Legacy VTK file of the C-alpha trace (Angstrom):
# vtk DataFile Version 3.0
C-alpha trace
ASCII
DATASET POLYDATA
POINTS 86 float
18.007 -36.614 -29.116
14.436 -35.301 -29.010
13.723 -32.364 -26.737
10.978 -33.069 -24.224
8.305 -30.490 -23.441
7.735 -29.335 -19.893
4.610 -31.041 -18.493
1.705 -28.576 -18.209
1.317 -29.020 -14.437
5.023 -28.241 -13.925
4.864 -25.135 -16.125
1.730 -23.914 -14.327
3.367 -24.337 -10.920
6.585 -22.594 -12.009
4.867 -19.671 -13.732
3.414 -16.593 -12.045
1.611 -14.005 -14.121
2.231 -10.383 -13.178
1.643 -6.999 -14.724
4.942 -5.236 -15.301
5.781 -1.870 -16.767
8.279 -2.642 -19.520
9.675 0.902 -19.216
10.851 0.217 -15.649
13.621 -1.923 -14.187
12.097 -5.266 -13.201
13.560 -7.729 -10.715
13.476 -11.239 -12.187
15.142 -13.107 -9.336
17.771 -13.216 -6.632
20.475 -15.827 -6.122
23.862 -16.457 -4.626
24.877 -16.643 -1.002
24.385 -14.293 1.916
27.992 -13.153 1.551
27.832 -12.840 -2.255
24.234 -12.092 -3.311
23.327 -11.444 -6.942
20.158 -10.525 -8.775
18.869 -10.820 -12.317
17.073 -7.721 -13.583
15.313 -6.729 -16.782
16.329 -3.304 -18.029
13.940 -0.885 -19.772
15.630 -1.639 -23.120
14.672 -5.334 -22.765
18.139 -6.612 -21.898
18.806 -8.630 -18.765
21.726 -8.060 -16.414
23.190 -9.868 -13.420
24.018 -7.387 -10.658
25.617 -7.423 -7.212
25.785 -4.814 -4.451
27.683 -1.804 -5.793
26.642 -2.404 -9.425
25.422 0.607 -11.391
21.967 0.345 -12.968
21.420 3.468 -15.031
21.847 6.373 -12.616
21.205 4.189 -9.555
23.406 1.842 -7.505
22.481 -1.558 -6.120
22.644 -0.913 -2.374
21.715 -4.366 -1.104
20.143 -7.639 -2.218
17.816 -9.632 0.023
15.853 -12.777 -0.724
13.407 -11.671 -3.431
14.182 -7.961 -3.398
16.843 -5.413 -4.333
17.427 -1.921 -2.960
18.472 0.690 -5.523
19.818 4.035 -4.320
20.415 7.436 -5.842
21.378 10.632 -4.102
20.963 9.201 -0.613
17.458 7.837 -1.264
16.758 4.134 -1.738
13.768 2.180 -2.978
13.058 -1.540 -3.130
12.391 -3.614 -6.226
10.495 -6.821 -5.599
9.807 -9.729 -7.908
6.456 -8.994 -9.624
3.643 -11.264 -8.550
5.420 -12.542 -5.468
LINES 1 87
86 0 1 2 3 4 5 6 7 8 9 10 11 12 13 14 15 16 17 18 19 20 21 22 23 24 25 26 27 28 29 30 31 32 33 34 35 36 37 38 39 40 41 42 43 44 45 46 47 48 49 50 51 52 53 54 55 56 57 58 59 60 61 62 63 64 65 66 67 68 69 70 71 72 73 74 75 76 77 78 79 80 81 82 83 84 85
């Protein structure tokens, strides 16, 4: 079975270019349900990981996951990661 290529107009619509710092944690997407949210992140070493609230990411903890963003906390301080280019 031959593999079909994605039509150019579909690829263009589904692709967003964004500048990212490859040395930082980057949010790739969020998924799941309101009661069981998950997120896909890119780690500074290039690996990807699926995380949920309470997951450890380096020396930070996933505090919460909203639609298109993740709050990471450390030492009582939190900051939001958002999907680049969104």
